Structure formats: structure tokens, C-alpha cells
Gaussian input, Z-matrix of N, CA and C with variables (Angstrom, degrees):
# hf/3-21g

backbone

0 1
 N
 C     1     B1
 C     2     B2     1     A1
 N     3     B3     2     A2     1     D1
 C     4     B4     3     A3     2     D2
 C     5     B5     4     A4     3     D3
 N     6     B6     5     A5     4     D4
 C     7     B7     6     A6     5     D5
 C     8     B8     7     A7     6     D6
 N     9     B9     8     A8     7     D7
 C    10    B10     9     A9     8     D8
 C    11    B11    10    A10     9     D9
 N    12    B12    11    A11    10    D10
 C    13    B13    12    A12    11    D11
 C    14    B14    13    A13    12    D12
 N    15    B15    14    A14    13    D13
 C    16    B16    15    A15    14    D14
 C    17    B17    16    A16    15    D15
 N    18    B18    17    A17    16    D16
 C    19    B19    18    A18    17    D17
 C    20    B20    19    A19    18    D18
 N    21    B21    20    A20    19    D19
 C    22    B22    21    A21    20    D20
 C    23    B23    22    A22    21    D21
 N    24    B24    23    A23    22    D22
 C    25    B25    24    A24    23    D23
 C    26    B26    25    A25    24    D24
 N    27    B27    26    A26    25    D25
 C    28    B28    27    A27    26    D26
 C    29    B29    28    A28    27    D27
 N    30    B30    29    A29    28    D28
 C    31    B31    30    A30    29    D29
 C    32    B32    31    A31    30    D30
 N    33    B33    32    A32    31    D31
 C    34    B34    33    A33    32    D32
 C    35    B35    34    A34    33    D33
 N    36    B36    35    A35    34    D34
 C    37    B37    36    A36    35    D35
 C    38    B38    37    A37    36    D36
 N    39    B39    38    A38    37    D37
 C    40    B40    39    A39    38    D38
 C    41    B41    40    A40    39    D39
 N    42    B42    41    A41    40    D40
 C    43    B43    42    A42    41    D41
 C    44    B44    43    A43    42    D42
 N    45    B45    44    A44    43    D43
 C    46    B46    45    A45    44    D44
 C    47    B47    46    A46    45    D45
 N    48    B48    47    A47    46    D46
 C    49    B49    48    A48    47    D47
 C    50    B50    49    A49    48    D48
 N    51    B51    50    A50    49    D49
 C    52    B52    51    A51    50    D50
 C    53    B53    52    A52    51    D51
 N    54    B54    53    A53    52    D52
 C    55    B55    54    A54    53    D53
 C    56    B56    55    A55    54    D54
 N    57    B57    56    A56    55    D55
 C    58    B58    57    A57    56    D56
 C    59    B59    58    A58    57    D57
 N    60    B60    59    A59    58    D58
 C    61    B61    60    A60    59    D59
 C    62    B62    61    A61    60    D60
 N    63    B63    62    A62    61    D61
 C    64    B64    63    A63    62    D62
 C    65    B65    64    A64    63    D63
 N    66    B66    65    A65    64    D64
 C    67    B67    66    A66    65    D65
 C    68    B68    67    A67    66    D66
 N    69    B69    68    A68    67    D67
 C    70    B70    69    A69    68    D68
 C    71    B71    70    A70    69    D69
 N    72    B72    71    A71    70    D70
 C    73    B73    72    A72    71    D71
 C    74    B74    73    A73    72    D72
 N    75    B75    74    A74    73    D73
 C    76    B76    75    A75    74    D74
 C    77    B77    76    A76    75    D75
 N    78    B78    77    A77    76    D76
 C    79    B79    78    A78    77    D77
 C    80    B80    79    A79    78    D78
 N    81    B81    80    A80    79    D79
 C    82    B82    81    A81    80    D80
 C    83    B83    82    A82    81    D81
 N    84    B84    83    A83    82    D82
 C    85    B85    84    A84    83    D83
 C    86    B86    85    A85    84    D84
 N    87    B87    86    A86    85    D85
 C    88    B88    87    A87    86    D86
 C    89    B89    88    A88    87    D87
 N    90    B90    89    A89    88    D88
 C    91    B91    90    A90    89    D89
 C    92    B92    91    A91    90    D90
 N    93    B93    92    A92    91    D91
 C    94    B94    93    A93    92    D92
 C    95    B95    94    A94    93    D93
 N    96    B96    95    A95    94    D94
 C    97    B97    96    A96    95    D95
 C    98    B98    97    A97    96    D96
 N    99    B99    98    A98    97    D97
 C   100   B100    99    A99    98    D98
 C   101   B101   100   A100    99    D99
 N   102   B102   101   A101   100   D100
 C   103   B103   102   A102   101   D101
 C   104   B104   103   A103   102   D102
 N   105   B105   104   A104   103   D103
 C   106   B106   105   A105   104   D104
 C   107   B107   106   A106   105   D105
 N   108   B108   107   A107   106   D106
 C   109   B109   108   A108   107   D107
 C   110   B110   109   A109   108   D108
 N   111   B111   110   A110   109   D109
 C   112   B112   111   A111   110   D110
 C   113   B113   112   A112   111   D111
 N   114   B114   113   A113   112   D112
 C   115   B115   114   A114   113   D113
 C   116   B116   115   A115   114   D114
 N   117   B117   116   A116   115   D115
 C   118   B118   117   A117   116   D116
 C   119   B119   118   A118   117   D117
 N   120   B120   119   A119   118   D118
 C   121   B121   120   A120   119   D119
 C   122   B122   121   A121   120   D120
 N   123   B123   122   A122   121   D121
 C   124   B124   123   A123   122   D122
 C   125   B125   124   A124   123   D123
 N   126   B126   125   A125   124   D124
 C   127   B127   126   A126   125   D125
 C   128   B128   127   A127   126   D126
 N   129   B129   128   A128   127   D127
 C   130   B130   129   A129   128   D128
 C   131   B131   130   A130   129   D129
 N   132   B132   131   A131   130   D130
 C   133   B133   132   A132   131   D131
 C   134   B134   133   A133   132   D132
 N   135   B135   134   A134   133   D133
 C   136   B136   135   A135   134   D134
 C   137   B137   136   A136   135   D135
 N   138   B138   137   A137   136   D136
 C   139   B139   138   A138   137   D137
 C   140   B140   139   A139   138   D138
 N   141   B141   140   A140   139   D139
 C   142   B142   141   A141   140   D140
 C   143   B143   142   A142   141   D141
 N   144   B144   143   A143   142   D142
 C   145   B145   144   A144   143   D143
 C   146   B146   145   A145   144   D144
 N   147   B147   146   A146   145   D145
 C   148   B148   147   A147   146   D146
 C   149   B149   148   A148   147   D147
 N   150   B150   149   A149   148   D148
 C   151   B151   150   A150   149   D149
 C   152   B152   151   A151   150   D150
 N   153   B153   152   A152   151   D151
 C   154   B154   153   A153   152   D152
 C   155   B155   154   A154   153   D153
 N   156   B156   155   A155   154   D154
 C   157   B157   156   A156   155   D155
 C   158   B158   157   A157   156   D156
 N   159   B159   158   A158   157   D157
 C   160   B160   159   A159   158   D158
 C   161   B161   160   A160   159   D159
 N   162   B162   161   A161   160   D160
 C   163   B163   162   A162   161   D161
 C   164   B164   163   A163   162   D162
 N   165   B165   164   A164   163   D163
 C   166   B166   165   A165   164   D164
 C   167   B167   166   A166   165   D165
 N   168   B168   167   A167   166   D166
 C   169   B169   168   A168   167   D167
 C   170   B170   169   A169   168   D168
 N   171   B171   170   A170   169   D169
 C   172   B172   171   A171   170   D170
 C   173   B173   172   A172   171   D171
 N   174   B174   173   A173   172   D172
 C   175   B175   174   A174   173   D173
 C   176   B176   175   A175   174   D174
 N   177   B177   176   A176   175   D175
 C   178   B178   177   A177   176   D176
 C   179   B179   178   A178   177   D177
 N   180   B180   179   A179   178   D178
 C   181   B181   180   A180   179   D179
 C   182   B182   181   A181   180   D180
 N   183   B183   182   A182   181   D181
 C   184   B184   183   A183   182   D182
 C   185   B185   184   A184   183   D183
 N   186   B186   185   A185   184   D184
 C   187   B187   186   A186   185   D185
 C   188   B188   187   A187   186   D186
 N   189   B189   188   A188   187   D187
 C   190   B190   189   A189   188   D188
 C   191   B191   190   A190   189   D189
 N   192   B192   191   A191   190   D190
 C   193   B193   192   A192   191   D191
 C   194   B194   193   A193   192   D192
 N   195   B195   194   A194   193   D193
 C   196   B196   195   A195   194   D194
 C   197   B197   196   A196   195   D195
 N   198   B198   197   A197   196   D196
 C   199   B199   198   A198   197   D197
 C   200   B200   199   A199   198   D198
 N   201   B201   200   A200   199   D199
 C   202   B202   201   A201   200   D200
 C   203   B203   202   A202   201   D201
 N   204   B204   203   A203   202   D202
 C   205   B205   204   A204   203   D203
 C   206   B206   205   A205   204   D204
 N   207   B207   206   A206   205   D205
 C   208   B208   207   A207   206   D206
 C   209   B209   208   A208   207   D207
 N   210   B210   209   A209   208   D208
 C   211   B211   210   A210   209   D209
 C   212   B212   211   A211   210   D210
 N   213   B213   212   A212   211   D211
 C   214   B214   213   A213   212   D212
 C   215   B215   214   A214   213   D213
 N   216   B216   215   A215   214   D214
 C   217   B217   216   A216   215   D215
 C   218   B218   217   A217   216   D216
 N   219   B219   218   A218   217   D217
 C   220   B220   219   A219   218   D218
 C   221   B221   220   A220   219   D219
 N   222   B222   221   A221   220   D220
 C   223   B223   222   A222   221   D221
 C   224   B224   223   A223   222   D222
 N   225   B225   224   A224   223   D223
 C   226   B226   225   A225   224   D224
 C   227   B227   226   A226   225   D225
 N   228   B228   227   A227   226   D226
 C   229   B229   228   A228   227   D227
 C   230   B230   229   A229   228   D228
 N   231   B231   230   A230   229   D229
 C   232   B232   231   A231   230   D230
 C   233   B233   232   A232   231   D231
 N   234   B234   233   A233   232   D232
 C   235   B235   234   A234   233   D233
 C   236   B236   235   A235   234   D234
 N   237   B237   236   A236   235   D235
 C   238   B238   237   A237   236   D236
 C   239   B239   238   A238   237   D237
 N   240   B240   239   A239   238   D238
 C   241   B241   240   A240   239   D239
 C   242   B242   241   A241   240   D240
 N   243   B243   242   A242   241   D241
 C   244   B244   243   A243   242   D242
 C   245   B245   244   A244   243   D243
 N   246   B246   245   A245   244   D244
 C   247   B247   246   A246   245   D245
 C   248   B248   247   A247   246   D246
 N   249   B249   248   A248   247   D247
 C   250   B250   249   A249   248   D248
 C   251   B251   250   A250   249   D249
 N   252   B252   251   A251   250   D250
 C   253   B253   252   A252   251   D251
 C   254   B254   253   A253   252   D252
 N   255   B255   254   A254   253   D253
 C   256   B256   255   A255   254   D254
 C   257   B257   256   A256   255   D255
 N   258   B258   257   A257   256   D256
 C   259   B259   258   A258   257   D257
 C   260   B260   259   A259   258   D258
 N   261   B261   260   A260   259   D259
 C   262   B262   261   A261   260   D260
 C   263   B263   262   A262   261   D261
 N   264   B264   263   A263   262   D262
 C   265   B265   264   A264   263   D263
 C   266   B266   265   A265   264   D264
 N   267   B267   266   A266   265   D265
 C   268   B268   267   A267   266   D266
 C   269   B269   268   A268   267   D267
 N   270   B270   269   A269   268   D268
 C   271   B271   270   A270   269   D269
 C   272   B272   271   A271   270   D270
 N   273   B273   272   A272   271   D271
 C   274   B274   273   A273   272   D272
 C   275   B275   274   A274   273   D273
 N   276   B276   275   A275   274   D274
 C   277   B277   276   A276   275   D275
 C   278   B278   277   A277   276   D276
 N   279   B279   278   A278   277   D277
 C   280   B280   279   A279   278   D278
 C   281   B281   280   A280   279   D279
 N   282   B282   281   A281   280   D280
 C   283   B283   282   A282   281   D281
 C   284   B284   283   A283   282   D282
 N   285   B285   284   A284   283   D283
 C   286   B286   285   A285   284   D284
 C   287   B287   286   A286   285   D285
 N   288   B288   287   A287   286   D286
 C   289   B289   288   A288   287   D287
 C   290   B290   289   A289   288   D288
 N   291   B291   290   A290   289   D289
 C   292   B292   291   A291   290   D290
 C   293   B293   292   A292   291   D291
 N   294   B294   293   A293   292   D292
 C   295   B295   294   A294   293   D293
 C   296   B296   295   A295   294   D294
 N   297   B297   296   A296   295   D295
 C   298   B298   297   A297   296   D296
 C   299   B299   298   A298   297   D297
 N   300   B300   299   A299   298   D298
 C   301   B301   300   A300   299   D299
 C   302   B302   301   A301   300   D300
 N   303   B303   302   A302   301   D301
 C   304   B304   303   A303   302   D302
 C   305   B305   304   A304   303   D303
 N   306   B306   305   A305   304   D304
 C   307   B307   306   A306   305   D305
 C   308   B308   307   A307   306   D306
 N   309   B309   308   A308   307   D307
 C   310   B310   309   A309   308   D308
 C   311   B311   310   A310   309   D309
 N   312   B312   311   A311   310   D310
 C   313   B313   312   A312   311   D311
 C   314   B314   313   A313   312   D312
 N   315   B315   314   A314   313   D313
 C   316   B316   315   A315   314   D314
 C   317   B317   316   A316   315   D315
 N   318   B318   317   A317   316   D316
 C   319   B319   318   A318   317   D317
 C   320   B320   319   A319   318   D318
 N   321   B321   320   A320   319   D319
 C   322   B322   321   A321   320   D320
 C   323   B323   322   A322   321   D321

   B1=1.4034
   B2=1.4725
   B3=1.4219
   B4=1.4244
   B5=1.4476
   B6=1.3000
   B7=1.4966
   B8=1.4581
   B9=1.2822
   B10=1.4282
   B11=1.5606
   B12=1.2958
   B13=1.5193
   B14=1.6006
   B15=1.3321
   B16=1.4596
   B17=1.5642
   B18=1.2240
   B19=1.4996
   B20=1.4922
   B21=1.2877
   B22=1.4711
   B23=1.4813
   B24=1.2968
   B25=1.5465
   B26=1.5409
   B27=1.3636
   B28=1.4887
   B29=1.6115
   B30=1.2668
   B31=1.4337
   B32=1.4695
   B33=1.3968
   B34=1.3999
   B35=1.5430
   B36=1.4231
   B37=1.5107
   B38=1.4949
   B39=1.4114
   B40=1.4957
   B41=1.4677
   B42=1.3297
   B43=1.4529
   B44=1.5652
   B45=1.3433
   B46=1.5303
   B47=1.5200
   B48=1.3326
   B49=1.4440
   B50=1.3893
   B51=1.3474
   B52=1.6120
   B53=1.5353
   B54=1.2738
   B55=1.4988
   B56=1.4847
   B57=1.3137
   B58=1.4199
   B59=1.5583
   B60=1.2325
   B61=1.5757
   B62=1.5896
   B63=1.3334
   B64=1.4619
   B65=1.5634
   B66=1.3617
   B67=1.4678
   B68=1.5852
   B69=1.3252
   B70=1.4500
   B71=1.5585
   B72=1.2716
   B73=1.4774
   B74=1.4763
   B75=1.4481
   B76=1.4919
   B77=1.5382
   B78=1.2712
   B79=1.4670
   B80=1.5919
   B81=1.3856
   B82=1.3553
   B83=1.6012
   B84=1.3413
   B85=1.5462
   B86=1.5593
   B87=1.2788
   B88=1.4784
   B89=1.4488
   B90=1.4683
   B91=1.4653
   B92=1.5939
   B93=1.3593
   B94=1.4003
   B95=1.6958
   B96=1.4761
   B97=1.3528
   B98=1.5856
   B99=1.3100
   B100=1.4156
   B101=1.5883
   B102=1.1409
   B103=1.5927
   B104=1.5527
   B105=1.3234
   B106=1.5187
   B107=1.4608
   B108=1.4070
   B109=1.4237
   B110=1.4986
   B111=1.4546
   B112=1.3829
   B113=1.5934
   B114=1.3003
   B115=1.4205
   B116=1.5895
   B117=1.4565
   B118=1.5262
   B119=1.3916
   B120=1.3985
   B121=1.4997
   B122=1.5891
   B123=1.3606
   B124=1.5189
   B125=1.5694
   B126=1.3730
   B127=1.4582
   B128=1.4872
   B129=1.3611
   B130=1.3568
   B131=1.5144
   B132=1.3164
   B133=1.4424
   B134=1.5395
   B135=1.3947
   B136=1.4075
   B137=1.6751
   B138=1.2103
   B139=1.5056
   B140=1.5174
   B141=1.3689
   B142=1.5435
   B143=1.5237
   B144=1.3619
   B145=1.4936
   B146=1.4773
   B147=1.4049
   B148=1.4318
   B149=1.4590
   B150=1.4459
   B151=1.3625
   B152=1.4785
   B153=1.4055
   B154=1.4656
   B155=1.3505
   B156=1.4375
   B157=1.4104
   B158=1.5494
   B159=1.3102
   B160=1.4672
   B161=1.5851
   B162=1.1980
   B163=1.4714
   B164=1.5416
   B165=1.4429
   B166=1.4663
   B167=1.5639
   B168=1.3174
   B169=1.4735
   B170=1.5077
   B171=1.2588
   B172=1.4722
   B173=1.4581
   B174=1.4139
   B175=1.3532
   B176=1.5855
   B177=1.2185
   B178=1.5580
   B179=1.4899
   B180=1.2928
   B181=1.4680
   B182=1.5598
   B183=1.3168
   B184=1.4263
   B185=1.5273
   B186=1.2885
   B187=1.5456
   B188=1.5606
   B189=1.4261
   B190=1.4818
   B191=1.4661
   B192=1.3855
   B193=1.4466
   B194=1.4653
   B195=1.3136
   B196=1.5440
   B197=1.5186
   B198=1.3361
   B199=1.4925
   B200=1.3975
   B201=1.4013
   B202=1.4066
   B203=1.4673
   B204=1.2725
   B205=1.4332
   B206=1.5087
   B207=1.1602
   B208=1.4201
   B209=1.4816
   B210=1.3007
   B211=1.4308
   B212=1.5151
   B213=1.3792
   B214=1.5048
   B215=1.6146
   B216=1.4004
   B217=1.4697
   B218=1.3933
   B219=1.3920
   B220=1.5871
   B221=1.5650
   B222=1.3750
   B223=1.5653
   B224=1.5206
   B225=1.3900
   B226=1.4305
   B227=1.4037
   B228=1.3386
   B229=1.3971
   B230=1.6112
   B231=1.2315
   B232=1.5664
   B233=1.5504
   B234=1.3599
   B235=1.5369
   B236=1.4495
   B237=1.2918
   B238=1.5924
   B239=1.4900
   B240=1.3863
   B241=1.4560
   B242=1.5755
   B243=1.2698
   B244=1.4432
   B245=1.6042
   B246=1.2189
   B247=1.4189
   B248=1.4038
   B249=1.3319
   B250=1.5581
   B251=1.5218
   B252=1.3582
   B253=1.5595
   B254=1.6399
   B255=1.2871
   B256=1.4429
   B257=1.5570
   B258=1.2686
   B259=1.5448
   B260=1.6407
   B261=1.3031
   B262=1.4701
   B263=1.4988
   B264=1.3512
   B265=1.4709
   B266=1.4925
   B267=1.1568
   B268=1.5540
   B269=1.5655
   B270=1.2795
   B271=1.5364
   B272=1.5743
   B273=1.3465
   B274=1.3655
   B275=1.6456
   B276=1.3176
   B277=1.5423
   B278=1.4920
   B279=1.3449
   B280=1.3851
   B281=1.5552
   B282=1.2968
   B283=1.4937
   B284=1.4885
   B285=1.3127
   B286=1.5273
   B287=1.6529
   B288=1.3376
   B289=1.5462
   B290=1.4069
   B291=1.3549
   B292=1.5924
   B293=1.3780
   B294=1.4534
   B295=1.5015
   B296=1.4450
   B297=1.3657
   B298=1.4926
   B299=1.5347
   B300=1.2893
   B301=1.4779
   B302=1.5437
   B303=1.4082
   B304=1.5596
   B305=1.4531
   B306=1.3424
   B307=1.4110
   B308=1.5642
   B309=1.1728
   B310=1.5019
   B311=1.4900
   B312=1.3740
   B313=1.4235
   B314=1.4961
   B315=1.3972
   B316=1.5129
   B317=1.5425
   B318=1.2685
   B319=1.4938
   B320=1.5751
   B321=1.2581
   B322=1.4684
   B323=1.4602
   A1=123.44
   A2=112.13
   A3=114.87
   A4=113.12
   A5=119.82
   A6=127.51
   A7=106.32
   A8=120.71
   A9=121.91
   A10=107.20
   A11=107.83
   A12=109.78
   A13=113.75
   A14=115.00
   A15=118.93
   A16=108.22
   A17=117.32
   A18=121.58
   A19=108.51
   A20=116.66
   A21=117.39
   A22=112.57
   A23=114.77
   A24=120.74
   A25=112.14
   A26=112.08
   A27=114.90
   A28=115.69
   A29=114.10
   A30=117.20
   A31=109.15
   A32=116.57
   A33=118.96
   A34=118.73
   A35=107.08
   A36=112.24
   A37=115.42
   A38=114.47
   A39=119.97
   A40=111.66
   A41=113.35
   A42=115.44
   A43=109.43
   A44=112.82
   A45=116.05
   A46=110.62
   A47=123.19
   A48=125.08
   A49=114.11
   A50=114.45
   A51=118.56
   A52=103.15
   A53=126.23
   A54=121.67
   A55=109.35
   A56=119.69
   A57=125.70
   A58=107.11
   A59=115.97
   A60=119.79
   A61=107.15
   A62=112.93
   A63=120.49
   A64=108.92
   A65=114.98
   A66=124.44
   A67=107.86
   A68=115.13
   A69=122.42
   A70=107.37
   A71=116.49
   A72=122.33
   A73=110.80
   A74=114.70
   A75=122.20
   A76=102.03
   A77=123.85
   A78=126.18
   A79=106.39
   A80=114.49
   A81=120.67
   A82=110.33
   A83=112.84
   A84=118.38
   A85=106.70
   A86=118.35
   A87=117.80
   A88=112.21
   A89=118.14
   A90=118.18
   A91=108.23
   A92=118.49
   A93=119.65
   A94=103.77
   A95=117.87
   A96=121.39
   A97=114.05
   A98=111.09
   A99=121.35
   A100=108.32
   A101=112.47
   A102=122.18
   A103=111.15
   A104=109.58
   A105=111.29
   A106=116.48
   A107=117.06
   A108=123.52
   A109=111.41
   A110=114.74
   A111=120.43
   A112=111.80
   A113=114.26
   A114=121.90
   A115=114.16
   A116=109.91
   A117=114.58
   A118=114.18
   A119=115.96
   A120=125.49
   A121=109.55
   A122=109.98
   A123=113.32
   A124=105.88
   A125=119.15
   A126=123.94
   A127=109.10
   A128=119.53
   A129=124.41
   A130=112.24
   A131=118.42
   A132=128.96
   A133=103.35
   A134=114.59
   A135=125.60
   A136=112.50
   A137=112.16
   A138=119.08
   A139=112.17
   A140=111.66
   A141=115.71
   A142=107.59
   A143=119.39
   A144=115.76
   A145=117.43
   A146=116.82
   A147=116.16
   A148=114.68
   A149=114.48
   A150=119.01
   A151=113.63
   A152=117.36
   A153=123.95
   A154=116.92
   A155=115.05
   A156=124.98
   A157=108.21
   A158=115.13
   A159=115.85
   A160=108.97
   A161=119.64
   A162=128.67
   A163=105.89
   A164=111.41
   A165=115.92
   A166=113.18
   A167=116.31
   A168=119.68
   A169=107.55
   A170=119.28
   A171=119.81
   A172=109.65
   A173=119.62
   A174=122.56
   A175=112.22
   A176=110.64
   A177=111.53
   A178=108.54
   A179=127.34
   A180=126.35
   A181=111.64
   A182=117.48
   A183=116.49
   A184=110.77
   A185=112.85
   A186=116.35
   A187=118.80
   A188=108.69
   A189=116.94
   A190=110.70
   A191=115.30
   A192=116.45
   A193=118.65
   A194=114.34
   A195=118.68
   A196=115.59
   A197=115.38
   A198=114.20
   A199=112.82
   A200=120.87
   A201=123.04
   A202=113.54
   A203=116.40
   A204=120.85
   A205=112.36
   A206=117.22
   A207=124.54
   A208=114.40
   A209=112.96
   A210=118.55
   A211=121.06
   A212=102.25
   A213=113.34
   A214=111.33
   A215=111.62
   A216=111.48
   A217=120.23
   A218=112.31
   A219=119.64
   A220=112.79
   A221=110.25
   A222=117.28
   A223=108.99
   A224=119.98
   A225=119.10
   A226=115.88
   A227=122.11
   A228=131.23
   A229=105.96
   A230=114.59
   A231=118.54
   A232=108.04
   A233=118.91
   A234=117.26
   A235=108.12
   A236=119.39
   A237=122.22
   A238=108.66
   A239=113.37
   A240=120.35
   A241=105.24
   A242=118.08
   A243=113.94
   A244=110.56
   A245=120.51
   A246=119.74
   A247=114.38
   A248=123.04
   A249=124.50
   A250=106.36
   A251=115.70
   A252=118.62
   A253=104.20
   A254=117.55
   A255=119.99
   A256=107.89
   A257=113.32
   A258=118.23
   A259=108.72
   A260=112.40
   A261=122.62
   A262=107.84
   A263=118.98
   A264=120.78
   A265=106.22
   A266=121.19
   A267=125.54
   A268=113.32
   A269=108.78
   A270=118.41
   A271=111.93
   A272=117.95
   A273=120.22
   A274=108.73
   A275=115.79
   A276=115.49
   A277=104.90
   A278=121.66
   A279=120.75
   A280=112.66
   A281=110.14
   A282=122.45
   A283=111.13
   A284=115.79
   A285=122.92
   A286=103.16
   A287=114.87
   A288=117.40
   A289=110.15
   A290=121.96
   A291=123.06
   A292=110.65
   A293=120.02
   A294=122.01
   A295=107.53
   A296=113.04
   A297=116.85
   A298=114.14
   A299=110.38
   A300=114.76
   A301=109.38
   A302=111.74
   A303=115.57
   A304=106.73
   A305=121.46
   A306=126.70
   A307=109.42
   A308=117.47
   A309=121.35
   A310=111.44
   A311=117.76
   A312=118.45
   A313=109.83
   A314=116.00
   A315=118.62
   A316=105.82
   A317=117.70
   A318=124.45
   A319=110.05
   A320=115.49
   A321=117.25
   A322=109.21
   D1=-26.06
   D2=163.07
   D3=-63.45
   D4=-33.68
   D5=178.03
   D6=-68.33
   D7=-38.89
   D8=-179.27
   D9=-68.22
   D10=-49.34
   D11=-179.03
   D12=-61.19
   D13=-40.75
   D14=174.10
   D15=-57.50
   D16=-44.40
   D17=-176.25
   D18=-63.59
   D19=-39.14
   D20=-179.93
   D21=-73.34
   D22=-34.21
   D23=177.12
   D24=-68.31
   D25=-38.36
   D26=171.90
   D27=-69.29
   D28=-31.73
   D29=176.27
   D30=-69.77
   D31=-42.06
   D32=176.51
   D33=-65.63
   D34=-35.54
   D35=169.64
   D36=-58.25
   D37=-46.51
   D38=177.91
   D39=-57.82
   D40=-45.48
   D41=-177.35
   D42=-62.33
   D43=-46.87
   D44=179.99
   D45=-63.21
   D46=-33.23
   D47=172.07
   D48=-61.49
   D49=-43.53
   D50=-179.29
   D51=-73.57
   D52=-31.42
   D53=175.80
   D54=-69.94
   D55=-36.34
   D56=-176.57
   D57=-70.44
   D58=-38.44
   D59=177.90
   D60=-63.82
   D61=-48.18
   D62=-179.18
   D63=-54.80
   D64=-53.15
   D65=-175.09
   D66=-60.48
   D67=-41.48
   D68=-176.61
   D69=-66.66
   D70=-33.18
   D71=-179.34
   D72=-71.75
   D73=-41.81
   D74=178.99
   D75=-70.14
   D76=-45.87
   D77=-176.06
   D78=-54.88
   D79=-48.83
   D80=-174.87
   D81=-58.67
   D82=-50.25
   D83=-179.79
   D84=-60.77
   D85=-46.36
   D86=-177.77
   D87=-63.42
   D88=-37.81
   D89=-177.59
   D90=-68.71
   D91=-34.98
   D92=-172.78
   D93=-74.37
   D94=-36.65
   D95=172.25
   D96=-55.92
   D97=-42.48
   D98=-178.14
   D99=-65.18
   D100=-49.44
   D101=173.48
   D102=-50.46
   D103=-52.70
   D104=177.69
   D105=-62.81
   D106=-37.78
   D107=177.69
   D108=-63.30
   D109=-33.92
   D110=-178.86
   D111=-72.62
   D112=-38.03
   D113=174.34
   D114=-63.79
   D115=-42.25
   D116=174.12
   D117=-61.75
   D118=-42.57
   D119=-179.19
   D120=-62.01
   D121=-44.11
   D122=-175.26
   D123=-67.33
   D124=-41.00
   D125=177.69
   D126=-55.98
   D127=-53.08
   D128=-177.20
   D129=-60.37
   D130=-38.67
   D131=178.29
   D132=-56.97
   D133=-61.61
   D134=-177.92
   D135=-51.54
   D136=-42.52
   D137=177.83
   D138=-65.76
   D139=-42.84
   D140=-178.99
   D141=-70.86
   D142=-40.34
   D143=171.87
   D144=-57.14
   D145=-38.04
   D146=176.41
   D147=-68.03
   D148=-39.35
   D149=178.20
   D150=-62.99
   D151=-34.03
   D152=173.92
   D153=-61.49
   D154=-41.35
   D155=-174.19
   D156=-77.37
   D157=-32.73
   D158=176.66
   D159=-72.15
   D160=-36.83
   D161=174.60
   D162=-51.30
   D163=-60.49
   D164=-176.71
   D165=-58.70
   D166=-34.70
   D167=176.70
   D168=-69.75
   D169=-38.07
   D170=-177.94
   D171=-66.84
   D172=-41.21
   D173=-178.40
   D174=-70.27
   D175=-29.80
   D176=176.58
   D177=-79.31
   D178=-28.63
   D179=167.04
   D180=-67.11
   D181=-44.23
   D182=176.18
   D183=-57.78
   D184=-52.19
   D185=177.00
   D186=-48.26
   D187=-47.75
   D188=173.93
   D189=-57.92
   D190=-50.27
   D191=177.76
   D192=-55.12
   D193=-45.20
   D194=172.76
   D195=-60.54
   D196=-36.86
   D197=175.41
   D198=-73.09
   D199=-31.63
   D200=169.45
   D201=-62.22
   D202=-45.10
   D203=179.26
   D204=-61.96
   D205=-39.46
   D206=175.31
   D207=-59.80
   D208=-50.14
   D209=170.23
   D210=-53.14
   D211=-47.94
   D212=179.55
   D213=-59.72
   D214=-47.11
   D215=172.37
   D216=-55.49
   D217=-45.22
   D218=175.69
   D219=-55.14
   D220=-45.43
   D221=178.77
   D222=-65.26
   D223=-39.89
   D224=176.47
   D225=-65.35
   D226=-38.66
   D227=-179.93
   D228=-63.86
   D229=-47.20
   D230=177.76
   D231=-60.68
   D232=-49.78
   D233=-177.47
   D234=-66.00
   D235=-38.76
   D236=-177.67
   D237=-57.17
   D238=-48.69
   D239=-174.16
   D240=-65.73
   D241=-39.95
   D242=-178.24
   D243=-72.93
   D244=-37.43
   D245=171.85
   D246=-66.25
   D247=-35.35
   D248=173.31
   D249=-61.24
   D250=-46.65
   D251=-175.73
   D252=-59.77
   D253=-48.10
   D254=-173.25
   D255=-63.39
   D256=-37.71
   D257=-176.22
   D258=-67.91
   D259=-42.81
   D260=178.78
   D261=-63.14
   D262=-38.01
   D263=-177.33
   D264=-77.76
   D265=-35.21
   D266=177.27
   D267=-68.01
   D268=-38.71
   D269=175.04
   D270=-65.46
   D271=-45.18
   D272=-178.25
   D273=-74.87
   D274=-31.67
   D275=179.44
   D276=-72.53
   D277=-35.71
   D278=179.00
   D279=-60.68
   D280=-48.46
   D281=176.71
   D282=-55.05
   D283=-45.77
   D284=-175.47
   D285=-65.42
   D286=-52.99
   D287=-177.93
   D288=-57.48
   D289=-37.93
   D290=178.50
   D291=-63.63
   D292=-39.05
   D293=178.66
   D294=-64.48
   D295=-49.25
   D296=-179.17
   D297=-57.00
   D298=-38.94
   D299=-178.02
   D300=-66.80
   D301=-39.96
   D302=179.43
   D303=-63.06
   D304=-45.75
   D305=-177.18
   D306=-59.04
   D307=-43.99
   D308=179.71
   D309=-71.67
   D310=-32.19
   D311=179.55
   D312=-75.70
   D313=-26.02
   D314=-179.00
   D315=-76.24
   D316=-36.80
   D317=-177.14
   D318=-67.28
   D319=-33.15
   D320=-179.92
   D321=-83.94

């Protein structure tokens, strides 16, 4: 019966070794899958970080462009008012000169 017990224990050891091999195979596959998931996740994090940085840069460029546009519009308005003032002055001066010319022509 010691022999029987030893035989049973050997059989149980063999069964446990087979189960261990199966579990190690499963563990190995799951570990590889986990490592792949980690690589995928790190790649996604890197990609989203780059996208965020590009977004920040784009927003900064947009802000700079808006600021430049505002300055350009303000400068345009200043120049336009100055040209309008010069035009009005020239128009009044021309009208004045025409009146004076007519007066001088009438006198002669």
C-alpha cells in the first residue's frame, strides 16, 4: 500500500506538472499579450501627446495671427483716415482754387 500510495502520488505529481505546463503556457501568452498592450498604450499616449503639443502650437499660431490681424486693421484704419483727411483737404483746396479762379476770371 506504500507502493500504491507512491504510485498515486506520482500520478498526482504528473498531473500537477501537466497542469503547471498548461498554466505556464497560458501565463506566457497572457504576459506577451500584456506587453503588447503596454506597447500599444505607450504608442497611443505618445501619439496623443504629440497631437496635444501640435494643438497648443496651432493655438499659439492662431493667437499670433489674430493679434497681427488686429494690429494690421488698426494700422489700416489709421492710414485710411489720414488719406481720407488728405483727400478732403485736397478737395476743399481745389474747390477754393476754382472759386478764386472764377472770381479772377470775372474781374478780368
